[in-house]
C-alpha positions, -999 to +999 in steps of 0.1 A: +611+917+691+600+900+659+563+892+655+556+856+651+534+848+620+515+817+610+528+798+581+510+771+562+539+748+569+527+748+606+494+731+597+490+697+612+461+689+589+433+695+615+415+728+612+406+729+649+442+722+661+456+746+636+432+773+649+444+766+685+480+769+673+472+803+657+457+813+691+490+805+707+508+827+682+484+856+691+492+850+728+529+852+722+525+883+701+504+899+729+534+894+752+556+912+727+531+940+723+534+949+760+507+930+779+519+923+814+540+892+818+518+877+846+487+883+824+503+867+794+514+837+815+479+834+830+464+834+795+490+808+784+480+786+813+444+786+802+455+778+766+477+750+778+450+735+800+426+734+770+448+727+740+472+701+754+445+680+769+424+682+738+453+673+715+462+644+738+426+631+737+426+632+699+459+614+697+448+588+721+416+582+701+437+575+670+462+553+689+491+576+681+522+555+688+543+583+701+516+597+725+537+590+756+566+611+742+543+638+731+527+640+766+562+642+781+569+672+759+537+688+771+546+681+807+580+696+803+564+728+789+539+729+817+568+727+842+585+755+825+553+775+825+548+769+862+584+780+870+579+811+850+546+819+867+563+813+901+591+837+892+565+864+884+546+858+916+578+861+936+586+894+918+618+881+902+630+905+875+597+905+855+611+929+829+639+906+820+615+876+820+595+892+791+622+887+765+633+854+778+597+840+779+589+854+745+620+839+730+614+805+746+578+804+735+586+813+699+613+786+697+593+760+715+561+766+694+578+764+660+599+734+670+570+716+686+546+722+658+570+715+630+585+683+645+562+668+672+528+679+660+536+673+623+545+637+632+509+630+642+492+646+612+489+614+592+471+598+621+443+624+621+429+616+586 
């Protein structure tokens, strides 16, 4: 699988949020490098719990007008993550999940950062 790399075009203009996004890229690449799927999903849950809430607090503080939509995107991702974690706990085809999860994460991350997260960058000045 292709390694996901950080590009300057992913920057949302906030060093702390950009660093957290880089951290997500590292998590995704760990999954591709062979870390167990349950471990990767556990690490991702920790990341989501911290990053999504922090990002939402920052956007709330600047009265970001599309905050509700942004929160819905985060909630949908969290539902996907919980379903993936449940599939792993129940022993459903973990090997096949690796590629599916990796592909989903790469697509979601790039689209979320380049569209949804970039949309709030002007509000963080």
